[in-house]
C-alpha positions as CSV (number, residue, x, y, z in Angstrom):
1,M,0.0,0.0,0.0
2,V,1.2,3.5,-0.8
3,Y,0.0,6.3,1.5
4,R,0.6,9.9,1.0
5,G,1.4,12.7,3.5
6,S,0.3,12.5,7.1
7,R,-1.4,9.1,6.7
8,D,1.9,7.7,5.6
9,R,3.6,9.0,8.7
10,Q,0.8,7.7,10.9
11,V,1.1,4.2,9.4
12,K,4.8,4.1,9.8
13,Q,4.5,5.3,13.5
14,E,1.9,2.6,14.2
15,Q,4.1,-0.1,12.7
16,S,7.1,1.2,14.8
17,D,4.9,1.1,17.9
18,A,3.8,-2.4,17.2
19,I,7.3,-3.7,16.7
20,A,8.5,-1.9,19.9
21,Q,5.6,-3.5,21.9
22,A,6.4,-7.0,20.5
23,A,10.1,-6.5,21.4
24,E,9.1,-5.5,24.9
25,F,7.1,-8.7,25.4
26,V,10.2,-10.7,24.4
27,V,13.1,-8.7,25.9
28,A,11.7,-8.0,29.3
29,P,11.0,-11.6,30.3
30,V,14.2,-12.9,28.8
31,L,16.3,-10.2,30.5
32,F,14.7,-10.7,33.8
33,G,14.9,-14.4,33.4
34,F,18.6,-14.2,32.7
35,L,19.1,-12.1,35.8
36,G,17.2,-14.7,37.7
37,W,19.4,-17.4,36.2
38,L,22.5,-15.5,37.4
39,L,21.0,-15.3,40.9
40,D,20.1,-18.9,40.9
41,N,23.6,-19.9,39.9
42,R,25.1,-17.7,42.6
43,L,22.6,-18.9,45.3
44,G,22.1,-22.5,44.2
45,T,18.3,-22.1,44.0
46,A,17.7,-23.1,40.4
47,P,15.1,-22.4,38.8
48,L,13.3,-20.3,41.5
49,F,14.5,-16.8,40.6
50,M,14.7,-17.4,36.9
51,V,11.0,-18.3,36.7
52,A,9.9,-15.7,39.2
53,L,11.8,-12.8,37.5
54,G,10.7,-14.0,34.1
55,I,7.1,-13.8,35.2
56,I,7.7,-10.4,36.7
57,G,9.2,-9.2,33.4
58,F,6.2,-10.5,31.4
59,V,3.6,-9.0,33.8
60,G,5.5,-5.7,33.7
61,A,5.5,-5.6,29.9
62,A,1.8,-6.5,29.9
63,V,0.8,-3.8,32.4
64,T,2.9,-1.2,30.6
65,N,1.3,-2.1,27.3
66,Y,-2.2,-2.0,28.9
67,Y,-1.7,1.5,30.3
68,R,-0.1,2.7,27.0
69,Y,-3.1,1.4,25.1
70,M,-5.7,2.9,27.5
71,A,-4.0,6.3,27.2
72,K,-4.0,6.0,23.3
73,V,-7.7,5.1,23.3
74,E,-8.5,8.0,25.7
75,H,-6.6,10.4,23.4
76,D,-8.2,9.1,20.3
77,D,-11.7,9.3,21.8
78,E,-11.3,12.8,23.1
79,G,-14.2,15.0,21.9
80,K,-16.2,12.1,20.4
81,P,-20.0,12.1,21.0
82,W,-19.9,8.9,23.0
83,T,-17.5,10.4,25.5
84,R,-19.5,13.5,26.3
85,R,-21.1,13.6,29.7
86,Q,-24.8,13.8,30.1
87,R,-26.2,16.7,32.1
């Protein structure tokens, strides 16, 4: 698809955001899991910290993406008829 002007910029920005969010879901748990693995090797508690920190990394990425999505929806819905308060 070929878009022109501001629509082209918007599409590129949305694609970049999607790639960044996907990377966040991969990098955060892997990084935290790796740090947990290092702790497990140091303390001899394998795989306790690796699993726990991997889960924390995933939950952190999910919560971050949830709040980012809710902020985007709120911004996009600003001024729309269905968001106006009834008097």
